[in-house]
C-alpha positions as CSV (number, residue, x, y, z in Angstrom):
1,Y,24.0,-60.3,-50.4
2,N,22.7,-62.2,-53.3
3,R,19.4,-64.2,-53.4
4,T,17.1,-61.6,-52.1
5,W,18.6,-59.1,-54.6
6,F,18.4,-61.4,-57.6
7,Q,15.1,-60.4,-59.2
8,F,15.9,-56.7,-58.6
9,H,19.3,-57.2,-60.3
10,N,18.7,-59.8,-63.0
11,K,16.8,-57.6,-65.5
12,F,14.8,-54.9,-63.6
13,F,17.8,-52.9,-62.4
14,F,19.2,-52.4,-65.9
15,A,15.9,-52.2,-67.7
16,I,15.0,-49.2,-65.5
17,A,18.2,-47.5,-64.5
18,E,20.2,-48.0,-67.8
19,I,17.6,-48.3,-70.6
20,G,15.5,-45.7,-68.9
21,S,18.3,-43.3,-68.6
22,G,19.4,-43.8,-72.2
23,N,22.7,-45.6,-71.5
24,M,21.5,-48.9,-72.7
25,M,18.9,-50.1,-75.3
26,S,17.1,-53.3,-76.0
27,Y,14.3,-54.5,-78.3
28,S,13.7,-57.5,-76.0
29,S,10.0,-57.3,-75.0
30,D,10.6,-58.1,-71.3
31,V,13.1,-55.2,-70.7
32,N,12.5,-52.5,-73.3
33,A,9.5,-50.6,-71.9
34,M,11.6,-47.7,-70.5
35,R,13.2,-47.2,-73.9
36,N,10.1,-45.2,-74.9
37,F,8.7,-44.7,-71.4
38,S,5.7,-47.0,-71.9
39,I,6.1,-49.1,-68.7
40,T,2.8,-50.0,-66.9
41,G,1.9,-51.6,-63.6
42,S,1.4,-54.9,-65.3
43,D,5.1,-55.2,-66.4
44,A,6.5,-58.5,-65.1
45,E,10.0,-57.1,-64.4
46,L,8.6,-54.1,-62.6
47,L,6.8,-56.6,-60.2
48,A,10.0,-58.7,-59.9
49,G,12.1,-55.6,-58.9
50,W,9.4,-54.4,-56.4
51,Q,9.1,-57.8,-54.8
52,S,12.8,-58.2,-54.5
53,L,13.2,-54.9,-52.7
54,W,10.4,-55.8,-50.3
55,A,12.0,-59.2,-49.7
56,N,15.2,-57.4,-48.5
57,V,13.1,-55.2,-46.2
58,A,11.3,-58.3,-44.8
59,Q,14.5,-60.3,-44.3
60,A,16.2,-57.3,-42.6
61,N,13.2,-56.8,-40.4
62,S,13.3,-60.3,-39.1
63,I,17.0,-59.9,-38.1
64,I,16.5,-56.4,-36.6
65,N,13.4,-57.4,-34.5
66,Y,14.1,-61.0,-33.5
67,L,17.8,-62.1,-33.7
68,E,18.8,-60.6,-30.4
69,Q,16.2,-62.5,-28.4
70,R,16.8,-65.8,-30.3
71,V,20.6,-65.9,-30.6
72,G,22.4,-68.6,-28.6
73,P,24.8,-68.0,-25.7
74,N,27.9,-68.9,-27.7
75,V,27.5,-65.9,-30.1
76,S,29.6,-62.9,-29.1
77,E,28.0,-59.5,-28.7
78,D,30.2,-58.1,-31.4
79,V,29.1,-60.7,-33.9
80,L,25.4,-60.2,-33.0
81,Q,25.5,-56.4,-33.3
82,N,27.5,-56.5,-36.6
83,T,24.8,-58.8,-38.0
84,I,22.0,-56.5,-36.9
85,G,24.1,-53.7,-38.4
86,E,24.1,-55.5,-41.8
87,A,20.4,-55.8,-41.6
88,Y,19.9,-52.1,-41.0
89,F,22.3,-51.4,-43.9
90,M,20.2,-53.7,-46.2
91,R,16.9,-52.2,-45.2
92,A,18.2,-48.7,-45.8
93,T,19.5,-49.6,-49.2
94,A,16.3,-51.3,-50.2
95,Y,14.3,-48.2,-49.1
96,F,16.7,-45.9,-50.9
97,Y,15.9,-47.6,-54.1
98,L,12.1,-47.8,-53.3
99,V,11.8,-44.1,-52.6
100,R,13.8,-43.1,-55.7
101,L,11.9,-45.4,-58.0
102,W,8.3,-45.2,-56.6
103,G,8.2,-42.2,-54.3
104,P,5.8,-42.7,-51.5
105,V,5.8,-46.4,-50.3
106,P,4.8,-48.0,-47.0
107,I,7.3,-47.9,-44.1
108,I,7.3,-51.3,-42.6
109,E,9.6,-51.8,-39.6
110,N,8.2,-55.2,-38.6
111,N,6.2,-57.3,-41.0
112,V,4.5,-59.3,-38.3
113,N,2.6,-56.1,-37.3
114,F,0.7,-56.2,-40.6
115,A,0.2,-60.0,-40.9
116,S,-3.5,-59.7,-40.0
117,A,-4.0,-56.2,-41.4
118,P,-2.1,-56.0,-44.8
119,L,-3.9,-52.9,-46.1
120,I,-1.2,-50.3,-45.6
121,N,-0.9,-46.6,-46.5
122,T,2.1,-45.2,-48.2
123,N,4.2,-42.7,-46.2
124,R,5.7,-39.4,-47.2
125,V,8.9,-39.3,-49.1
126,E,10.5,-37.1,-46.4
127,D,9.6,-39.8,-43.8
128,I,11.1,-42.5,-45.9
129,Y,14.4,-40.5,-46.1
130,Q,14.3,-40.1,-42.3
131,L,14.0,-43.9,-42.0
132,I,16.9,-44.4,-44.4
133,E,19.1,-42.0,-42.5
134,R,18.2,-43.6,-39.1
135,D,18.9,-47.1,-40.5
136,Y,22.3,-46.2,-41.9
137,Q,23.2,-44.5,-38.6
138,Q,22.2,-47.7,-36.8
139,A,24.4,-49.6,-39.2
140,I,27.3,-47.2,-38.5
141,D,26.9,-47.7,-34.8
142,R,27.0,-51.6,-35.1
143,L,29.2,-52.6,-38.0
144,Y,32.8,-53.5,-37.8
145,D,35.3,-50.8,-38.6
146,R,38.1,-52.0,-40.9
147,V,40.5,-51.0,-43.7
148,R,40.1,-52.8,-47.0
149,T,43.3,-54.7,-47.8
150,G,44.5,-57.1,-50.5
151,N,42.9,-60.0,-48.7
152,Y,39.7,-59.7,-50.8
153,T,37.9,-62.5,-49.0
154,D,37.8,-60.3,-45.9
155,N,36.3,-57.4,-47.8
156,A,33.1,-59.1,-48.8
157,K,30.8,-57.6,-46.2
158,V,29.8,-54.1,-45.4
159,T,31.5,-52.0,-42.8
160,K,31.1,-48.7,-40.9
161,G,32.7,-47.1,-43.9
162,S,30.2,-48.7,-46.3
163,A,27.3,-47.3,-44.2
164,K,28.9,-43.8,-44.0
165,S,29.4,-43.8,-47.8
166,M,25.9,-44.7,-48.5
167,L,24.7,-42.1,-46.0
168,A,26.8,-39.5,-47.7
169,K,25.0,-40.3,-50.9
170,V,21.6,-40.1,-49.2
171,Y,22.5,-36.7,-47.9
172,L,23.6,-35.6,-51.3
173,Y,20.2,-36.6,-52.9
174,Q,18.5,-34.4,-50.3
175,Q,20.9,-31.5,-51.0
176,K,22.2,-31.7,-47.4
177,Y,25.6,-30.7,-48.7
178,S,27.4,-30.0,-45.4
179,D,26.3,-33.4,-44.0
180,A,27.3,-35.1,-47.2
181,R,30.7,-33.5,-47.2
182,A,31.4,-34.3,-43.6
183,M,30.4,-37.9,-44.0
184,A,32.4,-38.3,-47.2
185,E,35.5,-36.7,-45.6
186,D,35.1,-39.1,-42.6
187,V,35.4,-42.0,-45.0
188,I,38.2,-40.5,-47.1
189,S,40.3,-39.7,-44.1
190,S,39.8,-43.2,-42.7
191,G,41.8,-44.7,-45.5
192,E,39.4,-47.7,-45.7
193,F,39.0,-47.6,-49.5
194,K,41.4,-46.9,-52.4
195,L,41.1,-46.4,-56.2
196,L,42.4,-49.3,-58.2
197,G,45.0,-47.6,-60.4
198,G,45.1,-44.5,-58.2
199,S,48.2,-43.2,-56.4
200,Q,47.8,-45.8,-53.6
201,L,47.4,-48.8,-55.9
202,P,49.3,-47.9,-59.1
203,G,49.7,-51.5,-60.1
204,K,46.0,-51.9,-60.8
205,S,43.7,-50.1,-63.1
206,F,40.0,-49.2,-63.9
207,A,39.9,-52.4,-66.0
208,D,40.7,-54.5,-62.9
209,L,37.5,-53.4,-61.3
210,F,35.3,-55.6,-63.5
211,T,37.2,-58.9,-63.3
212,Y,36.3,-61.9,-61.2
213,P,39.6,-62.2,-59.3
214,N,39.1,-58.6,-58.1
215,N,35.8,-59.2,-56.4
216,N,35.7,-57.2,-53.2
217,N,38.7,-55.1,-54.0
218,E,39.9,-52.1,-52.1
219,E,37.6,-49.8,-54.1
220,S,34.4,-51.8,-53.4
221,I,32.2,-50.1,-50.9
222,F,29.1,-52.4,-51.3
223,A,28.7,-55.1,-54.0
224,L,26.1,-57.8,-54.5
225,Q,27.9,-61.2,-53.8
226,W,26.9,-63.7,-56.5
227,K,27.4,-67.4,-55.8
228,N,27.1,-70.5,-58.0
229,V,25.3,-73.0,-55.7
230,G,23.5,-74.8,-58.5
231,V,20.2,-73.3,-57.7
232,Y,18.6,-70.6,-59.9
233,G,18.6,-67.1,-58.5
234,N,22.0,-66.9,-56.7
235,A,24.4,-65.8,-59.5
236,S,24.7,-63.0,-62.0
237,N,23.4,-63.1,-65.5
238,C,25.3,-60.0,-66.7
239,N,28.0,-61.8,-68.7
240,T,25.3,-63.4,-70.8
241,Q,23.0,-60.4,-71.1
242,F,25.7,-57.9,-71.9
243,G,28.1,-59.9,-74.1
244,I,28.4,-60.8,-77.8
245,S,26.5,-63.7,-79.3
246,N,26.2,-63.6,-83.1
247,G,26.3,-67.3,-84.0
248,T,30.0,-67.1,-84.8
249,V,31.6,-65.2,-81.9
250,S,30.3,-65.5,-78.4
251,T,31.4,-64.4,-75.0
252,S,28.3,-66.1,-73.4
253,N,28.3,-69.4,-71.7
254,A,24.7,-69.7,-72.7
255,S,23.1,-70.3,-76.1
256,Y,22.2,-66.6,-76.4
257,G,23.6,-63.3,-75.4
258,G,23.4,-59.5,-75.8
259,V,19.9,-58.9,-74.4
260,F,21.1,-55.4,-73.5
261,G,23.3,-53.2,-75.8
262,P,24.8,-49.8,-75.4
263,S,22.7,-46.9,-76.6
264,Q,23.7,-44.9,-79.7
265,D,23.9,-41.9,-77.3
266,I,26.6,-43.3,-75.1
267,L,28.8,-44.4,-77.9
268,T,30.1,-40.8,-78.3
269,L,30.4,-40.1,-74.5
270,Y,34.0,-40.9,-74.1
271,T,37.0,-39.3,-75.8
272,T,39.4,-41.9,-77.3
273,D,42.1,-41.1,-74.7
274,D,39.7,-42.0,-71.8
275,L,40.9,-45.4,-70.4
276,R,37.3,-46.1,-69.4
277,R,36.1,-46.2,-72.9
278,R,37.3,-49.7,-73.9
279,E,36.5,-51.1,-70.5
280,T,32.9,-49.8,-70.6
281,I,32.0,-50.4,-74.3
282,M,33.3,-53.1,-76.7
283,F,33.8,-51.3,-80.1
284,P,34.4,-53.2,-83.3
285,G,38.0,-54.3,-83.7
286,A,38.9,-53.9,-80.1
287,T,40.9,-56.8,-78.6
288,Y,40.6,-58.2,-75.1
289,P,43.3,-60.8,-74.5
290,N,41.9,-61.6,-71.1
291,V,38.4,-62.4,-72.3
292,L,38.0,-65.9,-73.7
293,A,35.5,-66.1,-76.6
294,K,34.0,-68.9,-78.6
295,I,34.9,-68.4,-82.2
296,G,33.1,-71.0,-84.3
297,S,34.0,-74.3,-82.7
298,A,37.3,-73.0,-81.2
299,F,38.2,-70.7,-78.3
300,G,40.5,-67.7,-78.2
301,P,41.0,-64.1,-77.0
302,L,38.1,-61.9,-77.9
303,V,38.4,-59.7,-81.0
304,V,35.2,-57.7,-81.3
305,P,33.7,-58.3,-84.8
306,P,32.5,-55.6,-87.2
307,A,29.5,-53.5,-86.2
308,D,27.0,-55.4,-88.3
309,Q,28.2,-58.8,-86.8
310,I,28.1,-58.0,-83.1
311,G,24.5,-59.2,-82.8
312,G,22.4,-58.5,-79.7
313,Q,20.4,-55.3,-80.3
314,N,22.0,-54.1,-83.6
315,A,23.8,-51.5,-81.5
316,G,27.0,-51.8,-83.4
317,A,28.9,-52.3,-80.2
318,A,28.5,-54.3,-77.0
319,I,28.7,-53.7,-73.2
320,K,32.1,-54.5,-71.7
321,K,31.5,-53.9,-68.0
322,Y,30.6,-57.2,-66.2
323,C,31.3,-59.2,-69.4
324,I,34.1,-61.6,-68.4
325,G,33.7,-64.2,-71.2
326,I,33.7,-68.0,-71.5
327,V,34.5,-69.9,-68.3
328,N,38.2,-70.0,-67.9
329,G,39.3,-71.4,-64.6
330,T,40.3,-68.9,-61.9
331,A,40.2,-66.0,-64.4
332,T,36.4,-66.2,-64.4
333,G,35.2,-68.6,-61.8
334,S,32.4,-71.0,-62.6
335,A,29.0,-70.7,-64.3
336,D,25.9,-72.3,-63.0
337,P,23.5,-74.4,-65.1
338,W,21.9,-71.1,-66.4
339,A,25.3,-69.7,-67.4
340,M,25.2,-67.2,-64.5
341,M,28.5,-66.3,-62.9
342,E,30.1,-65.0,-59.6
343,N,31.5,-61.7,-60.6
344,N,30.1,-59.0,-58.2
345,T,27.8,-56.2,-59.0
346,Y,28.8,-52.8,-57.6
347,I,26.1,-50.8,-55.7
348,M,28.7,-48.3,-54.6
349,R,32.5,-47.9,-55.0
350,Y,35.1,-45.4,-53.8
351,A,35.2,-43.4,-57.1
352,E,31.6,-42.4,-56.6
353,L,32.2,-41.3,-53.0
354,L,35.0,-39.0,-54.3
355,L,32.6,-37.5,-56.8
356,I,30.0,-37.1,-54.1
357,H,32.6,-35.3,-52.0
358,A,33.4,-32.9,-54.9
359,E,29.7,-32.2,-55.4
360,A,29.0,-31.7,-51.8
361,I,31.8,-29.0,-51.7
362,L,30.3,-27.3,-54.8
363,A,27.0,-27.3,-52.8
364,G,24.8,-26.1,-55.6
365,G,27.2,-23.3,-56.6
366,G,28.2,-22.4,-60.1
367,S,31.8,-23.6,-59.9
368,T,34.6,-24.3,-57.4
369,S,38.3,-24.3,-57.4
370,D,38.4,-25.7,-53.8
371,A,41.5,-27.8,-53.4
372,S,39.7,-30.7,-51.7
373,A,37.0,-30.8,-54.3
374,L,39.6,-30.8,-57.1
375,S,41.6,-33.5,-55.3
376,S,38.6,-35.9,-55.2
377,F,37.4,-35.1,-58.7
378,N,40.8,-35.3,-60.3
379,A,41.6,-38.6,-58.7
380,V,38.8,-40.1,-60.7
381,R,39.8,-38.3,-63.9
382,T,43.5,-39.0,-63.8
383,R,42.9,-42.7,-63.0
384,A,41.1,-42.6,-66.4
385,G,44.1,-41.1,-68.1
386,L,42.7,-37.6,-68.4
387,S,44.2,-34.3,-67.5
388,P,43.2,-32.8,-64.1
389,A,40.8,-29.9,-64.0
390,S,41.6,-26.6,-62.3
391,S,37.9,-25.6,-61.7
392,I,34.7,-27.7,-61.8
393,T,31.0,-27.1,-62.3
394,F,28.0,-29.2,-61.5
395,N,27.8,-30.3,-65.2
396,D,31.5,-31.4,-65.0
397,I,30.6,-33.7,-62.1
398,F,27.4,-34.8,-63.7
399,V,29.0,-35.9,-66.9
400,E,32.0,-37.4,-65.0
401,R,29.6,-39.5,-63.0
402,R,28.0,-40.8,-66.2
403,K,31.4,-41.7,-67.6
404,E,32.6,-43.4,-64.5
405,L,29.4,-45.2,-63.5
406,A,27.9,-46.1,-66.9
407,F,26.1,-49.4,-66.8
408,E,26.3,-49.5,-63.0
409,G,22.7,-48.3,-62.4
410,D,23.2,-44.7,-61.4
411,Y,22.5,-42.4,-64.4
412,W,18.6,-42.8,-64.1
413,F,18.8,-41.6,-60.5
414,D,21.1,-38.7,-61.4
415,L,18.7,-37.6,-64.1
416,G,15.9,-37.8,-61.5
417,R,17.6,-35.4,-59.1
418,I,18.2,-32.5,-61.6
419,P,15.5,-30.0,-62.6
420,R,12.8,-31.9,-64.6
421,A,13.0,-29.6,-67.6
422,Q,16.7,-30.2,-67.8
423,A,16.4,-34.0,-67.5
424,I,13.6,-34.1,-70.1
425,A,15.7,-32.1,-72.5
426,I,18.7,-34.4,-72.1
427,M,16.6,-37.5,-72.6
428,S,14.5,-36.3,-75.5
429,A,17.7,-35.5,-77.4
430,Q,19.1,-39.0,-77.0
431,N,19.2,-41.4,-79.9
432,R,17.4,-44.4,-78.4
433,G,17.3,-46.4,-81.6
434,D,19.9,-48.7,-83.1
435,R,22.9,-48.2,-85.5
436,L,20.6,-48.1,-88.5
437,T,17.5,-46.3,-87.3
438,A,17.5,-43.3,-85.0
439,Q,14.6,-42.9,-82.6
440,S,13.9,-40.4,-79.9
441,F,11.2,-40.3,-77.2
442,T,10.3,-37.5,-74.8
443,P,9.5,-38.4,-71.2
444,E,6.7,-36.7,-69.3
445,E,6.9,-35.6,-65.7
446,S,5.0,-38.7,-64.6
447,D,7.6,-41.0,-66.2
448,F,10.2,-40.2,-63.5
449,I,8.3,-42.2,-60.9
450,L,7.3,-45.8,-61.6
451,P,3.7,-47.1,-61.4
452,Y,3.0,-49.5,-58.5
453,P,2.5,-53.1,-59.7
454,S,-1.1,-53.6,-60.6
455,S,-1.3,-56.9,-58.7
456,D,-0.2,-55.2,-55.5
457,V,-2.6,-52.3,-56.0
458,A,-5.4,-54.9,-56.4
459,K,-4.4,-56.4,-53.0
460,N,-3.7,-53.1,-51.3
461,P,-5.7,-50.2,-52.9
462,K,-4.2,-47.8,-50.3
463,L,-1.1,-47.7,-52.4
464,T,-2.9,-45.2,-54.6
465,E,-4.2,-43.0,-51.7
466,P,-2.3,-39.9,-50.6
467,P,0.7,-40.7,-48.4
468,V,0.4,-40.2,-44.6
469,P,2.9,-39.1,-42.0
470,Y,4.8,-41.9,-40.3
471,T,5.2,-41.9,-36.5
472,F,8.7,-43.0,-35.5
473,N,9.1,-44.7,-32.0
C-alpha cells in the first residue's frame, strides 16, 4: 500500500497524468517532458514509474502463488484468502495502469517462470484487460465485505466494494456499459461508501477529503497509505511538491516547494460558486485557517500571496489538493527526514463511482434524463454547491470528472478514452505556459501511449515486437 507504489507516485504519476493532460505544469527538467509531449524512453521518471508498477506485479505474484503453501497453521482461512485477495487487487490495479499507459505489455502471472528466460513478448491489450477483470473478480471472491464507518483505522485496506468499484471502472473503459452499471449499482446499494458532505454525512465536506485526520474516510475506495518510518520511499512528497515556497511564505517542510503548479488552462475551469475551486487551487488572497505556513521566521495560517510572489512555476496560483502545510501535530501528522508526510493519495473514491454509474447509464448516448443517472451525477454536483442538472450529456460528465478529480491522476486517462481527434483538439487549445507567457503544443497520435524504457528494451528487445495472444490456464 505504500513502498512498492512510491516511485510510481512520487513524480511519475503527476508528470504523466496531470502535466500530460494539461491540468498541471512544470519547468522542472525531471517532470516536464509531457508538457510539450517530448518524453522518450530514456526519461528517468518514466523508468521509475514502469519499475514501480512491475514491482507491484511481482510482489502480488509472490503472494498469489506461494502464500497458501507457506502459511503457518495458526493463520485462519479468512485471513489467508483476504490477503490473497489484496494481492489480486494490487496486480489488477498495476496492470490497469500499465495497459493504459503503455498498451501491450507482458502478462506475468509468476515471475519465477521467467527467471531463466527473461526475454518475454508483450501481450495484446484485450488479453491484459481479461487478466485485469479476472484478477478483480478473484479479489471480489476473497476480500472482506464491510461498510465504511467513522472508525477510519478500520477502513485502510481494500474490500469487496473496492474491487467491485475498480472493476466497474475497467468495464467503463472498455465501453461494457451494462456491466459497469450493474457493478456500480451493486456498490451503491451496499451502502459501503458515502460522500463526505453528501446527504449521509452533512457534517463533512469536500475540503475534508484532503486532510490528514480524514485518511481512510467513508468516501475512500482505494488510497495509497503513506507512512513515516524514517526510511526514504514510504511517505508522500505531495505537500512539498504542490505547495508554496517563495522564500517568504512556505507551506513546505523542506527547503523547496512548488515543483508542480496548476496550468493556466485549469485556472478558469471552476465557477466561483463551486466549492471545489478553493480546495483544488490556491488563488492569490485566499485564506486557509487550517493550513499552517511559515511566514518569514514566524508561523501562522496561510494567506496566499499575490500571483507574482507564489513562486514555484510562475503559475500565479498553487495546488491545494494534498497540500496540508507545515507539520502541526495531529492536524498534519509527522514528516520524515525528506519532508514527506502521511496523508493518503486517492486512487479511487466514491464520487468517481457515482460519475461512472451516470456514464454507464448514458451508455454512449446523446443525453439522458434517467432518474438513477441524475441521482448519482447530482450527488457530486450538489456536494460542490452547484445546482442539480435535469438532463446530462457525455460532455457534462466528462467536464464534471475533470472538476471533481483534478490533480488526482485521472484526466490523462479520460482524454485517452475519447476519440483521438477530440482529445487532440482539447489539448492543443490548452495554454501550457505560465502566467506571463502562453504556450501551446499539439500532441500526435503516438503521444497517447508512452515509449517503453530504453534500458528495458535493451534487455528485452521483444518489447518492441508485435504483441502475441496470451493463453490463460
